[in-house]
ROLO-233350 format. One record per residue: residue in three letters; residue number from 1; x, y, z of N, C-alpha, C in turn. Coordinates in pm, 1 decimal. Layout:
BEGIN
{ALA,NUM,{X,Y,Z},{X,Y,Z},{X,Y,Z}};
...
This chain:
BEGIN
{UNK,1,{-1063.3,-70.9,1271.7},{-976.4,-6.5,1345.8},{-919.3,-70.3,1493.0}};
{UNK,2,{-929.0,-202.3,1453.3},{-908.0,-286.2,1585.4},{-784.9,-269.7,1637.7}};
{UNK,3,{-764.2,-242.8,1770.4},{-666.8,-201.6,1851.3},{-578.5,-349.6,1860.0}};
{UNK,4,{-438.0,-323.8,1816.3},{-328.0,-438.3,1830.9},{-301.8,-425.3,1982.8}};
{UNK,5,{-201.7,-559.2,2010.6},{-161.1,-571.8,2127.6},{-58.4,-416.7,2156.9}};
{UNK,6,{29.6,-382.2,2044.9},{113.1,-296.6,2065.4},{19.2,-160.2,2086.2}};
{UNK,7,{-91.7,-141.5,2044.4},{-165.4,-13.4,2055.3},{-226.6,-22.9,2225.3}};
{UNK,8,{-241.3,-156.4,2299.6},{-260.0,-121.1,2414.8},{-166.8,-104.3,2518.0}};
{UNK,9,{-58.1,-124.6,2459.9},{60.2,-82.6,2552.0},{102.6,71.3,2520.2}};
{UNK,10,{21.5,152.4,2450.4},{50.6,287.7,2449.4},{-60.5,365.8,2525.6}};
{UNK,11,{-35.5,512.5,2520.1},{-138.5,614.8,2601.3},{-244.5,646.8,2467.0}};
{UNK,12,{-340.6,596.6,2501.4},{-448.1,649.2,2426.5},{-526.1,778.1,2439.3}};
{UNK,13,{-562.3,853.6,2353.9},{-614.9,1002.2,2367.8},{-745.5,997.7,2268.7}};
{UNK,14,{-833.1,1031.0,2334.7},{-945.3,1102.2,2255.8},{-952.7,1210.7,2278.6}};
{UNK,15,{-1003.7,1294.2,2175.6},{-1042.5,1450.6,2193.8},{-1138.5,1502.1,2105.5}};
{UNK,16,{-1198.8,1614.8,2165.1},{-1280.1,1681.6,2047.5},{-1326.3,1841.6,2108.8}};
{UNK,17,{-1383.4,1916.7,2026.9},{-1426.7,2041.2,2059.3},{-1570.4,2057.0,2019.2}};
{UNK,18,{-1638.3,2147.8,2058.5},{-1751.9,2200.7,2021.5},{-1762.5,2362.9,2053.9}};
{UNK,19,{-1845.5,2428.9,1956.3},{-1879.4,2577.7,1952.6},{-2004.7,2593.0,1912.6}};
{UNK,20,{-2072.1,2698.6,1962.0},{-2202.0,2736.0,1934.7},{-2192.7,2872.0,1891.7}};
{UNK,21,{-2212.0,2903.0,1760.4},{-2190.9,3015.9,1694.6},{-2064.8,3029.9,1612.5}};
{UNK,22,{-1947.4,2974.4,1635.3},{-1822.2,2983.3,1588.0},{-1808.7,3114.6,1531.7}};
{UNK,23,{-1764.8,3204.1,1566.2},{-1735.2,3234.7,1708.9},{-1835.8,3246.3,1818.3}};
{UNK,24,{-1820.7,3191.0,1917.6},{-1926.9,3194.8,2011.9},{-1875.0,3083.6,2124.2}};
{UNK,25,{-1951.0,3057.1,2231.6},{-1923.7,2978.1,2357.1},{-1881.9,2844.7,2297.2}};
{UNK,26,{-1770.7,2796.6,2357.7},{-1721.3,2671.3,2305.5},{-1681.1,2600.3,2427.6}};
{UNK,27,{-1623.5,2450.3,2410.0},{-1593.2,2384.9,2493.3},{-1485.8,2271.3,2431.2}};
{UNK,28,{-1391.5,2201.7,2512.3},{-1348.3,2084.1,2461.7},{-1332.5,1968.4,2553.9}};
{UNK,29,{-1334.8,1851.0,2520.4},{-1308.5,1732.1,2577.8},{-1213.5,1629.6,2550.6}};
{UNK,30,{-1144.0,1588.7,2656.7},{-1037.4,1467.2,2618.4},{-1023.5,1357.1,2731.9}};
{UNK,31,{-1008.4,1240.0,2680.4},{-992.4,1106.3,2750.2},{-855.4,1053.8,2735.3}};
{UNK,32,{-787.8,1043.3,2840.0},{-664.6,986.2,2816.8},{-659.1,843.2,2899.9}};
{UNK,33,{-607.8,726.6,2828.0},{-644.8,594.4,2885.5},{-495.0,550.3,2892.5}};
{UNK,34,{-421.3,535.0,2981.2},{-303.5,493.8,3022.5},{-286.7,318.5,3010.1}};
{UNK,35,{-167.6,269.4,2975.4},{-188.2,148.2,2952.7},{-174.7,55.4,3090.5}};
{UNK,36,{-150.1,140.5,3181.1},{-137.1,75.0,3348.4},{-327.8,52.3,3376.3}};
{UNK,37,{-397.6,118.1,3294.1},{-549.1,88.3,3321.9},{-617.2,210.4,3411.2}};
{UNK,38,{-526.7,322.9,3409.3},{-574.7,459.4,3459.0},{-661.4,554.2,3339.5}};
{UNK,39,{-767.7,604.2,3379.5},{-827.8,685.8,3287.2},{-868.8,821.2,3339.4}};
{UNK,40,{-813.6,913.9,3257.6},{-855.0,1050.5,3303.8},{-924.8,1137.5,3207.2}};
{UNK,41,{-1046.3,1180.4,3264.9},{-1091.1,1282.3,3158.8},{-1057.8,1434.0,3205.6}};
{UNK,42,{-1069.5,1493.0,3088.8},{-1037.7,1642.8,3105.7},{-1160.6,1733.8,3026.6}};
{UNK,43,{-1140.6,1866.3,3052.1},{-1233.7,1943.9,2985.3},{-1237.4,2070.8,3034.6}};
{UNK,44,{-1281.4,2170.7,2939.0},{-1245.2,2313.0,2967.3},{-1362.0,2393.3,2856.8}};
{UNK,45,{-1379.0,2510.5,2888.2},{-1454.0,2599.9,2798.2},{-1409.5,2739.1,2788.2}};
{UNK,46,{-1460.4,2809.0,2690.9},{-1401.2,2958.3,2671.6},{-1566.8,3023.8,2611.9}};
{UNK,47,{-1557.6,3109.7,2670.5},{-1693.2,3206.5,2617.1},{-1709.3,3275.1,2504.3}};
{UNK,48,{-1585.9,3304.2,2408.6},{-1557.2,3346.7,2305.1},{-1454.5,3283.0,2220.3}};
{UNK,49,{-1496.9,3184.6,2134.7},{-1400.4,3120.4,2064.0},{-1451.8,3056.5,1941.2}};
{UNK,50,{-1371.6,2952.7,1889.6},{-1415.2,2886.3,1784.1},{-1392.7,2743.9,1780.9}};
{UNK,51,{-1456.1,2670.5,1691.6},{-1487.0,2510.2,1679.9},{-1325.6,2470.1,1670.5}};
{UNK,52,{-1256.5,2535.7,1571.2},{-1115.3,2504.8,1549.4},{-1029.3,2532.2,1683.4}};
{UNK,53,{-1039.0,2610.9,1737.8},{-956.9,2638.1,1882.9},{-1006.6,2538.5,1979.8}};
{UNK,54,{-1113.7,2500.6,1977.8},{-1133.8,2403.9,2083.3},{-1098.9,2249.9,2055.7}};
{UNK,55,{-1099.1,2215.9,1899.7},{-1045.8,2103.8,1868.9},{-897.4,2092.4,1893.2}};
{UNK,56,{-816.2,2203.4,1871.9},{-686.1,2213.8,1900.2},{-661.5,2201.1,2074.2}};
{UNK,57,{-737.6,2252.0,2152.1},{-720.9,2268.6,2280.3},{-728.0,2147.0,2337.0}};
{UNK,58,{-814.0,2076.1,2326.5},{-869.8,1938.1,2343.8},{-748.5,1836.3,2343.3}};
{UNK,59,{-674.7,1866.6,2214.9},{-574.5,1776.6,2195.2},{-456.3,1806.5,2287.1}};
{UNK,60,{-422.8,1936.2,2273.1},{-301.2,1989.4,2352.9},{-327.2,1957.5,2490.8}};
{UNK,61,{-389.2,1997.4,2547.8},{-425.1,1952.3,2713.3},{-395.0,1828.0,2731.2}};
{UNK,62,{-436.1,1727.0,2678.3},{-430.0,1574.2,2675.9},{-288.8,1526.7,2616.8}};
{UNK,63,{-243.2,1582.1,2520.8},{-84.5,1561.3,2517.5},{10.8,1621.7,2642.7}};
{UNK,64,{-34.9,1731.1,2685.9},{28.4,1747.9,2801.7},{42.6,1697.8,2898.0}};
{UNK,65,{-66.2,1642.8,2924.3},{-110.7,1571.1,3046.6},{2.0,1425.1,3048.4}};
{UNK,66,{47.5,1379.5,2925.9},{142.8,1261.2,2908.5},{274.8,1321.8,2854.3}};
{UNK,67,{294.9,1428.3,2896.3},{426.5,1467.7,2839.1},{553.3,1395.5,2844.4}};
{UNK,68,{538.9,1341.2,2970.1},{658.4,1267.0,3046.0},{648.2,1103.4,3013.9}};
{UNK,69,{562.0,1080.0,2950.4},{563.2,935.0,2942.6},{646.9,909.9,2815.5}};
{UNK,70,{739.8,779.6,2854.0},{808.2,753.3,2751.8},{744.6,653.3,2626.7}};
{UNK,71,{627.7,622.4,2663.1},{541.3,545.4,2577.8},{469.2,611.3,2452.4}};
{UNK,72,{458.2,540.5,2335.8},{381.8,576.6,2241.8},{245.9,637.7,2258.9}};
{UNK,73,{191.9,733.5,2170.7},{74.9,799.1,2209.2},{-15.6,802.7,2104.2}};
{UNK,74,{-148.3,714.4,2099.7},{-232.5,725.8,1974.0},{-348.6,831.3,2021.5}};
{UNK,75,{-354.2,923.8,1935.2},{-461.6,1032.4,1912.9},{-575.4,1006.2,1839.2}};
{UNK,76,{-682.4,986.9,1877.7},{-809.9,978.7,1809.9},{-882.0,1092.0,1799.8}};
{UNK,77,{-917.9,1139.2,1687.7},{-986.2,1284.8,1675.3},{-1072.3,1284.3,1526.3}};
{UNK,78,{-1185.7,1338.6,1526.2},{-1248.6,1366.5,1415.4},{-1217.5,1486.3,1359.8}};
{UNK,79,{-1114.1,1554.3,1389.6},{-1104.8,1684.8,1317.0},{-976.8,1680.9,1250.5}};
{UNK,80,{-1006.1,1676.6,1112.5},{-893.3,1686.3,990.3},{-817.1,1812.3,1002.3}};
{UNK,81,{-867.0,1912.3,1030.2},{-792.0,2022.6,1073.3},{-684.4,2017.8,1166.1}};
{UNK,82,{-660.8,1935.2,1286.1},{-608.9,1881.6,1367.7},{-489.8,1806.9,1279.4}};
{UNK,83,{-542.8,1688.3,1252.6},{-431.5,1595.8,1206.3},{-360.3,1647.1,1090.2}};
{UNK,84,{-429.8,1723.8,956.1},{-361.6,1761.6,856.1},{-242.7,1859.4,929.4}};
{UNK,85,{-329.9,1976.1,1005.2},{-217.2,2085.4,1041.5},{-82.6,2077.4,1100.0}};
{UNK,86,{-118.3,1953.5,1212.0},{12.2,1920.0,1252.3},{111.1,1820.7,1218.2}};
{UNK,87,{58.0,1738.7,1095.1},{148.9,1665.8,998.0},{177.0,1696.9,895.5}};
{UNK,88,{93.2,1800.2,816.3},{137.9,1870.8,707.0},{141.8,2009.3,678.5}};
{UNK,89,{65.5,2074.5,720.2},{42.4,2207.3,686.8},{152.6,2289.2,785.4}};
{UNK,90,{173.3,2241.0,900.0},{259.0,2341.5,989.4},{367.8,2365.0,957.3}};
{UNK,91,{427.6,2255.6,900.6},{596.0,2282.4,822.1},{595.3,2388.4,749.3}};
{UNK,92,{492.9,2380.8,670.0},{507.2,2538.7,545.0},{481.4,2639.3,622.6}};
{UNK,93,{382.1,2641.5,720.2},{350.3,2759.2,779.4},{479.5,2803.0,863.4}};
{UNK,94,{568.8,2746.3,923.5},{671.8,2787.2,997.8},{797.9,2845.3,906.0}};
{UNK,95,{807.1,2755.4,789.0},{902.2,2826.1,661.1},{873.3,2960.0,648.6}};
{UNK,96,{752.5,2959.4,639.8},{690.2,3094.7,584.3},{687.0,3204.4,689.6}};
{UNK,97,{751.5,3186.3,813.7},{720.6,3276.7,907.3},{567.0,3256.6,963.7}};
{UNK,98,{494.1,3161.4,969.7},{365.4,3166.0,999.8},{301.4,3223.0,926.8}};
{UNK,99,{300.1,3219.7,808.4},{204.3,3258.3,686.3},{153.6,3157.6,572.3}};
{UNK,100,{35.2,3183.1,544.6},{-10.1,3071.1,454.1},{41.6,3090.3,311.8}};
{UNK,101,{27.1,2997.9,234.0},{48.5,3005.4,111.4},{35.2,3089.4,22.4}};
{UNK,102,{-93.5,3189.6,72.0},{-132.3,3301.8,3.5},{-83.1,3431.6,84.7}};
{UNK,103,{5.6,3387.0,167.8},{66.6,3526.2,242.8},{-19.1,3586.7,368.4}};
{UNK,104,{-112.7,3504.9,414.7},{-192.0,3551.3,515.9},{-169.6,3509.3,642.9}};
{UNK,105,{-175.1,3595.1,752.4},{-135.4,3521.9,878.7},{-209.5,3369.2,910.5}};
{UNK,106,{-139.0,3302.5,982.9},{-210.4,3171.5,996.4},{-313.3,3195.4,1135.4}};
{UNK,107,{-422.1,3117.8,1120.0},{-508.5,3117.4,1207.5},{-470.7,3056.1,1315.9}};
{UNK,108,{-505.8,3091.9,1440.6},{-500.4,3023.2,1565.0},{-348.9,2967.9,1580.8}};
{UNK,109,{-248.9,3078.4,1546.6},{-106.4,3027.4,1549.3},{-64.6,2996.6,1713.8}};
{UNK,110,{-110.3,3084.1,1813.4},{-76.6,3060.6,1942.3},{-101.4,2909.9,1998.6}};
{UNK,111,{-203.0,2858.5,1923.3},{-267.1,2706.6,1957.8},{-152.7,2614.0,1879.7}};
{UNK,112,{-112.7,2645.1,1750.2},{-51.2,2572.1,1677.4},{100.8,2576.3,1738.9}};
{UNK,113,{167.3,2657.5,1773.8},{257.3,2679.2,1823.1},{298.9,2589.9,1955.7}};
{UNK,114,{178.7,2604.1,2060.8},{176.6,2519.3,2168.1},{187.9,2371.0,2121.0}};
{UNK,115,{92.6,2341.0,2035.2},{107.9,2182.8,1989.2},{226.3,2147.9,1922.6}};
{UNK,116,{289.1,2233.3,1862.4},{407.0,2197.1,1792.7},{524.7,2190.6,1912.6}};
{UNK,117,{519.8,2262.4,2008.1},{611.5,2227.9,2116.2},{599.7,2130.2,2187.2}};
{UNK,118,{454.2,2075.2,2232.8},{426.2,1961.5,2285.9},{457.8,1834.1,2222.4}};
{UNK,119,{452.3,1831.1,2093.7},{494.2,1738.0,2008.2},{651.4,1708.5,1993.7}};
{UNK,120,{706.3,1811.7,1989.0},{855.4,1790.5,1961.8},{905.6,1775.6,2105.2}};
{UNK,121,{852.7,1780.0,2216.3},{926.0,1762.2,2313.2},{897.0,1617.5,2370.6}};
{UNK,122,{828.5,1519.4,2284.0},{768.9,1385.5,2311.7},{936.9,1337.9,2298.3}};
{UNK,123,{925.5,1213.4,2398.7},{1059.0,1133.2,2418.0},{1058.7,1041.0,2285.3}};
{UNK,124,{1194.8,1037.1,2216.3},{1199.4,953.8,2104.6},{1146.6,834.8,2092.0}};
{UNK,125,{1155.9,763.2,2242.9},{1067.3,640.3,2226.5},{897.6,639.2,2227.4}};
{UNK,126,{859.3,758.8,2234.1},{711.2,793.7,2269.8},{645.2,869.1,2153.0}};
{UNK,127,{679.3,812.8,2023.4},{585.8,893.0,1901.0},{457.0,888.3,1922.2}};
{UNK,128,{389.8,968.3,1835.5},{254.9,989.5,1812.2},{206.0,942.9,1686.4}};
{UNK,129,{107.7,872.2,1715.8},{19.4,820.1,1593.3},{-127.1,881.1,1565.9}};
{UNK,130,{-150.1,965.0,1491.5},{-257.9,1030.6,1445.3},{-367.5,943.5,1388.1}};
{UNK,131,{-472.5,924.5,1439.0},{-571.4,837.0,1394.0},{-711.2,921.7,1375.9}};
{UNK,132,{-763.4,899.4,1250.5},{-890.0,1012.3,1244.4},{-1014.4,877.0,1271.8}};
{UNK,133,{-1115.2,933.6,1334.2},{-1249.6,888.9,1348.2},{-1352.3,943.3,1289.8}};
{UNK,134,{-1463.8,926.6,1237.1},{-1561.8,992.5,1221.2},{-1655.2,1020.0,1325.5}};
{UNK,135,{-1715.1,1166.4,1330.5},{-1734.6,1204.1,1433.4},{-1906.3,1178.3,1425.5}};
{UNK,136,{-1963.7,1143.7,1556.1},{-2117.5,1120.9,1587.1},{-2146.8,963.7,1485.3}};
{UNK,137,{-2075.5,878.0,1501.4},{-2089.6,774.6,1429.1},{-2094.0,662.2,1561.2}};
{UNK,138,{-2093.0,677.3,1666.7},{-2110.9,584.4,1763.8},{-1976.1,552.7,1817.9}};
{UNK,139,{-1874.9,589.7,1782.5},{-1731.7,582.6,1850.9},{-1734.0,626.9,2013.9}};
{UNK,140,{-1733.8,543.9,2094.8},{-1756.3,575.2,2238.1},{-1678.6,683.3,2293.4}};
{UNK,141,{-1548.7,689.7,2283.1},{-1465.0,778.2,2337.3},{-1498.4,923.7,2242.1}};
{UNK,142,{-1509.2,919.4,2111.2},{-1554.8,1028.6,2066.3},{-1675.4,1099.2,2108.0}};
{UNK,143,{-1780.3,1012.1,2129.9},{-1904.4,1047.9,2176.2},{-1898.0,1110.2,2305.5}};
{UNK,144,{-1824.0,1050.8,2400.8},{-1794.1,1107.1,2550.7},{-1746.6,1257.9,2538.1}};
{UNK,145,{-1629.6,1240.1,2469.8},{-1551.2,1374.6,2460.3},{-1639.0,1497.4,2402.2}};
{UNK,146,{-1721.3,1449.0,2301.3},{-1837.4,1549.0,2254.8},{-1918.4,1614.9,2363.5}};
{UNK,147,{-1960.1,1486.1,2415.7},{-2044.6,1533.5,2551.4},{-2016.1,1636.2,2652.3}};
{UNK,148,{-1878.8,1587.9,2687.1},{-1794.8,1698.4,2784.7},{-1764.2,1819.6,2704.4}};
{UNK,149,{-1727.4,1834.1,2583.8},{-1706.6,1974.2,2512.4},{-1857.7,2045.0,2508.6}};
{UNK,150,{-1952.2,1982.8,2478.2},{-2074.7,2071.1,2481.5},{-2124.9,2110.9,2610.9}};
{UNK,151,{-2091.3,2036.1,2701.4},{-2143.0,2051.8,2831.2},{-2060.0,2166.5,2869.5}};
{UNK,152,{-1941.1,2179.1,2852.3},{-1853.9,2302.3,2908.9},{-1902.4,2424.6,2794.5}};
{UNK,153,{-1936.8,2402.3,2685.3},{-1960.7,2507.7,2593.9},{-2072.8,2588.0,2660.0}};
{UNK,154,{-2199.8,2492.1,2728.4},{-2300.6,2550.1,2772.6},{-2291.8,2591.4,2925.8}};
{UNK,155,{-2188.1,2563.6,2985.9},{-2158.4,2601.4,3113.1},{-2228.3,2502.1,3215.5}};
{UNK,156,{-2250.2,2405.4,3186.6},{-2301.9,2286.0,3259.5},{-2212.4,2231.6,3346.6}};
{UNK,157,{-2259.1,2159.5,3448.7},{-2167.7,2086.6,3525.6},{-2129.1,1957.5,3486.6}};
{UNK,158,{-2006.7,1920.7,3488.3},{-1960.1,1804.7,3418.5},{-1896.2,1721.4,3531.5}};
{UNK,159,{-1936.4,1574.4,3541.2},{-1837.0,1516.7,3625.0},{-1766.1,1445.4,3556.8}};
{UNK,160,{-1608.3,1494.4,3559.6},{-1508.0,1431.6,3489.7},{-1444.2,1313.9,3578.1}};
{UNK,161,{-1450.0,1172.6,3498.2},{-1410.1,1075.7,3566.6},{-1242.0,1071.6,3573.4}};
{UNK,162,{-1188.9,1003.8,3679.9},{-1074.5,984.2,3706.6},{-1055.0,843.3,3771.3}};
{UNK,163,{-997.8,756.3,3738.6},{-1000.1,615.1,3786.6},{-959.4,518.0,3733.2}};
{UNK,164,{-973.6,390.2,3781.3},{-928.2,248.9,3711.5},{-1043.7,226.8,3581.5}};
{UNK,165,{-980.2,169.5,3463.5},{-1047.5,153.1,3358.3},{-1161.3,43.2,3381.0}};
{UNK,166,{-1126.0,-54.3,3464.0},{-1234.1,-146.0,3505.0},{-1348.8,-94.3,3552.2}};
{UNK,167,{-1359.9,37.8,3595.3},{-1504.6,117.9,3700.5},{-1544.5,210.5,3566.2}};
{UNK,168,{-1467.6,216.2,3446.7},{-1521.9,330.1,3383.9},{-1646.6,299.9,3277.6}};
{UNK,169,{-1725.2,367.7,3280.4},{-1859.0,344.9,3185.0},{-1875.6,320.5,3058.4}};
{UNK,170,{-1769.1,410.3,3020.0},{-1740.7,418.1,2857.4},{-1693.4,302.3,2806.6}};
{UNK,171,{-1725.2,225.9,2686.7},{-1637.8,116.4,2628.0},{-1561.0,185.1,2523.9}};
{UNK,172,{-1448.5,233.2,2578.5},{-1340.1,303.8,2525.0},{-1280.7,256.7,2414.1}};
{UNK,173,{-1257.7,114.3,2431.5},{-1193.3,55.2,2312.1},{-1303.3,6.2,2208.3}};
{UNK,174,{-1418.3,15.2,2211.0},{-1496.7,-14.3,2085.7},{-1450.1,96.2,2009.4}};
{UNK,175,{-1415.5,46.1,1870.7},{-1372.4,134.2,1769.1},{-1422.9,58.4,1635.4}};
{UNK,176,{-1462.0,133.5,1520.0},{-1512.6,63.2,1413.4},{-1395.7,-17.5,1376.5}};
{UNK,177,{-1447.4,-136.5,1306.4},{-1349.5,-239.9,1242.8},{-1296.0,-169.1,1112.8}};
{UNK,178,{-1351.5,-87.9,1007.2},{-1281.0,-23.0,901.2},{-1221.6,107.7,953.8}};
{UNK,179,{-1104.9,125.4,916.6},{-1043.7,290.6,938.9},{-1111.3,368.4,847.8}};
{UNK,180,{-1147.1,487.0,889.2},{-1206.6,611.9,785.1},{-1108.7,644.5,749.7}};
{UNK,181,{-1157.4,702.5,632.4},{-1042.6,760.2,521.4},{-1064.5,911.1,564.3}};
{UNK,182,{-921.8,970.4,592.5},{-918.4,1104.3,624.8},{-985.8,1189.7,491.8}};
{UNK,183,{-1075.9,1270.9,526.6},{-1117.6,1360.8,417.1},{-1026.2,1458.4,355.8}};
{UNK,184,{-1043.7,1502.2,251.9},{-960.3,1596.5,198.0},{-1000.3,1731.3,252.1}};
{UNK,185,{-901.8,1828.0,291.1},{-912.5,1955.7,343.5},{-810.5,2035.3,316.3}};
{UNK,186,{-849.6,2164.0,286.0},{-740.8,2273.1,295.2},{-761.8,2362.4,414.7}};
{UNK,187,{-673.5,2407.6,476.9},{-702.7,2494.4,589.9},{-739.8,2613.0,567.1}};
{UNK,188,{-865.8,2607.8,652.6},{-957.7,2750.7,633.0},{-909.8,2854.9,700.7}};
{UNK,189,{-903.8,2959.3,644.1},{-873.4,3071.4,693.6},{-984.5,3162.4,755.1}};
{UNK,190,{-963.5,3220.2,884.4},{-1073.9,3298.8,946.4},{-1069.4,3417.3,865.0}};
{UNK,191,{-1205.3,3460.2,840.2},{-1196.8,3608.4,763.7},{-1146.7,3700.5,891.8}};
{UNK,192,{-1099.1,3809.4,796.1},{-1026.9,3914.7,872.2},{-1114.9,4049.1,850.3}};
{UNK,193,{-1152.2,4111.9,946.8},{-1227.7,4230.4,934.4},{-1144.7,4351.4,846.3}};
{UNK,194,{-1227.3,4428.1,769.1},{-1177.7,4515.3,690.0},{-1125.8,4631.5,744.6}};
{UNK,195,{-1005.2,4693.4,721.6},{-993.3,4809.9,776.1},{-1025.7,4919.5,686.2}};
{UNK,196,{-1031.0,4865.1,545.7},{-1111.1,4979.5,441.9},{-1105.4,4929.3,327.6}};
{UNK,197,{-1174.2,4980.8,231.0},{-1194.1,4919.0,90.7},{-1153.3,5017.9,14.2}};
{UNK,198,{-1055.2,4983.7,-90.2},{-996.2,5069.9,-177.5},{-1038.1,5035.3,-308.8}};
{UNK,199,{-1055.2,5176.1,-405.6},{-1106.4,5159.4,-554.7},{-1009.8,5259.7,-623.4}};
{UNK,200,{-982.0,5230.1,-736.5},{-916.9,5317.8,-830.7},{-1008.8,5311.7,-972.3}};
{UNK,201,{-1068.3,5454.5,-998.6},{-1142.5,5459.5,-1140.1},{-1100.8,5570.8,-1189.3}};
{UNK,202,{-1058.6,5552.6,-1330.5},{-996.5,5654.4,-1422.6},{-857.8,5691.2,-1364.4}};
{UNK,203,{-780.8,5610.5,-1289.4},{-659.1,5661.5,-1198.0},{-686.2,5725.0,-1078.2}};
{UNK,204,{-803.1,5738.3,-1040.8},{-834.4,5837.8,-904.9},{-864.3,5715.5,-798.1}};
{UNK,205,{-775.8,5737.6,-710.3},{-794.7,5627.0,-590.1},{-909.0,5691.0,-488.8}};
{UNK,206,{-978.5,5606.1,-427.3},{-1081.6,5631.2,-312.4},{-1073.3,5516.3,-206.4}};
{UNK,207,{-1117.8,5563.9,-70.6},{-1118.0,5460.5,18.4},{-1258.0,5464.2,64.1}};
{UNK,208,{-1303.0,5345.1,71.9},{-1441.3,5334.4,141.8},{-1470.3,5258.0,260.8}};
{UNK,209,{-1558.9,5296.4,327.9},{-1591.6,5229.4,452.4},{-1643.8,5103.6,477.9}};
{UNK,210,{-1735.0,5089.1,373.7},{-1811.7,4959.1,337.9},{-1798.9,4896.9,221.1}};
{UNK,211,{-1795.7,4772.8,196.7},{-1799.4,4732.9,44.6},{-1912.7,4756.6,-47.1}};
{UNK,212,{-2030.1,4791.3,11.6},{-2155.7,4832.8,-77.3},{-2085.7,4968.8,-130.9}};
{UNK,213,{-2031.2,5042.2,-31.9},{-2013.6,5167.9,-112.3},{-1892.4,5166.9,-216.5}};
{UNK,214,{-1805.2,5097.5,-178.3},{-1695.0,5059.5,-285.5},{-1748.3,4994.8,-425.5}};
{UNK,215,{-1856.4,4893.9,-417.1},{-1912.8,4848.8,-526.9},{-1956.8,4940.9,-582.2}};
{UNK,216,{-2053.8,5038.9,-541.8},{-2120.5,5122.6,-620.7},{-2022.3,5217.6,-694.3}};
{UNK,217,{-1941.6,5215.7,-656.6},{-1804.3,5320.3,-737.1},{-1768.8,5235.5,-849.1}};
{UNK,218,{-1719.4,5113.0,-847.5},{-1658.9,4997.0,-950.5},{-1712.2,4972.7,-1032.1}};
{UNK,219,{-1870.0,4948.0,-1000.8},{-1945.6,4852.6,-1088.5},{-1966.8,4888.5,-1220.7}};
{UNK,220,{-1953.3,4831.2,-1323.9},{-1971.4,4870.8,-1459.6},{-1872.7,4979.8,-1511.9}};
{UNK,221,{-1759.7,5004.6,-1428.4},{-1653.4,5105.6,-1487.7},{-1547.1,4996.0,-1528.1}};
{UNK,222,{-1507.8,5022.9,-1668.7},{-1408.0,4946.4,-1718.6},{-1272.8,4981.3,-1676.1}};
{UNK,223,{-1189.6,4907.6,-1647.5},{-1053.8,4915.2,-1568.8},{-1036.1,4966.4,-1445.2}};
{UNK,224,{-1168.0,4936.6,-1383.3},{-1154.2,4972.5,-1256.6},{-1063.7,4872.7,-1158.0}};
{UNK,225,{-1038.0,4909.3,-1033.3},{-976.1,4830.7,-963.2},{-1031.7,4832.1,-809.3}};
{UNK,226,{-1012.7,4736.8,-720.1},{-1065.3,4755.9,-599.6},{-1021.7,4658.4,-493.4}};
{UNK,227,{-989.8,4649.5,-413.6},{-949.8,4545.4,-296.8},{-969.9,4592.3,-150.0}};
{UNK,228,{-991.7,4476.1,-74.9},{-1007.8,4503.3,85.5},{-871.9,4522.7,164.6}};
{UNK,229,{-861.1,4637.9,218.7},{-725.8,4629.1,319.3},{-799.6,4581.2,456.0}};
{UNK,230,{-675.1,4501.3,511.4},{-703.7,4455.8,640.1},{-620.3,4531.9,746.4}};
{UNK,231,{-537.3,4626.6,729.1},{-460.4,4713.0,807.8},{-403.3,4826.5,748.2}};
{UNK,232,{-393.0,4914.9,822.7},{-283.2,5062.0,750.0},{-194.8,5015.1,651.8}};
{UNK,233,{-103.9,4935.5,716.6},{4.3,4885.2,631.4},{-42.2,4815.5,507.4}};
{UNK,234,{-133.4,4725.9,513.9},{-191.7,4668.5,409.0},{-239.7,4756.0,277.2}};
{UNK,235,{-322.4,4845.5,349.2},{-378.8,4977.4,246.9},{-240.2,5061.6,199.5}};
{UNK,236,{-147.2,5056.6,234.2},{-30.3,5142.8,170.1},{11.3,5056.6,92.0}};
{UNK,237,{38.0,4926.1,113.8},{100.9,4804.3,11.8},{1.4,4801.6,-112.3}};
{UNK,238,{-108.9,4815.1,-91.0},{-191.5,4796.7,-212.1},{-202.8,4917.8,-298.0}};
{UNK,239,{-208.6,5032.3,-231.4},{-215.4,5151.5,-330.2},{-42.5,5172.0,-382.4}};
{UNK,240,{33.0,5114.6,-291.6},{187.9,5126.0,-381.4},{176.9,5030.4,-496.8}};
{UNK,241,{114.6,4919.9,-489.1},{128.6,4817.5,-599.1},{34.0,4868.8,-743.0}};
{UNK,242,{-40.4,4958.1,-701.5},{-138.9,5010.6,-799.9},{-45.1,5123.0,-849.5}};
{UNK,243,{35.0,5177.1,-785.7},{142.0,5314.6,-841.5},{55.6,5437.1,-796.6}};
{UNK,244,{-49.2,5433.4,-695.4},{-131.5,5544.3,-675.9},{-103.4,5589.9,-555.1}};
{UNK,245,{-142.3,5711.7,-495.5},{-172.5,5770.9,-347.9},{-278.2,5832.0,-299.2}};
{UNK,246,{-330.0,5818.8,-207.4},{-439.2,5892.0,-150.9},{-425.3,6036.9,-118.0}};
C-alpha cells in the first residue's frame, strides 16, 4: 500500500476505537496528517459505550477537523464496520427509514447520520478514499491510534501531539506493501432487551417475563408458537399476526 505522490498531496487520516466490555468504558483515537506537514492527534473517551461507536467516533472527529479542506482525504482504518457501513450499507438503511433489511432499527444511527453529514459536505474536489489496514500488524498510524484509544478508555493521561511532521516520532508513512483485502462482514445488530416473551399453546396466548419461563411452556408442545417482543407495540403486532389477543 505504498503512498503515491498524489496520496501525499491529500489529507491522511488514521483512526481507531477501543472498548473494554463492549459495552463498557471506551476510547477513540485519530491522527490527521495534512499535506503541508502539520500533524494533529485527537482522542476522547466514554464511560459507557461500544467498540463500534468508538470506531465511528474516531473517524467522524477527524473528518470534521478537515471539513473545510478542498483536498482529497485518505482514511486508514481497521474497521470493516465503518468502511462497509459508509460505502455500502448506509444507502439501504436510509431508503428503509433507518431500518435493516430485517426491519430492525439500525444500531448507532446517530453516529451514522453524523458521518453521512460530514461525508456529504465534502467539497467536490475533496473526495474520500477509504483504505483498510489490518489492526495490530505493526502499521504505525494504526498502532498509535489504538494506543490513544486504549488510554482514553482507561482514563489515563495522553499527550496528544500537534506540530510539524518532521518532529513527529511516529513513522506515519510506513505502510505494508501489500494492500489488505477487506474481510467479508455483515452489519452486526446490537441485541435489544426483551419487553416480554410471548407464546401460544393450543390457541391460548400467554406473556412471560423470561425466556426460560416461555421455553418451559412451549417445549415439546406441537404447534406451539413463541417470540420475543422488544416493545409494547411490537408485542401487539406479534399477537395480531398470530390472530390472538391477551
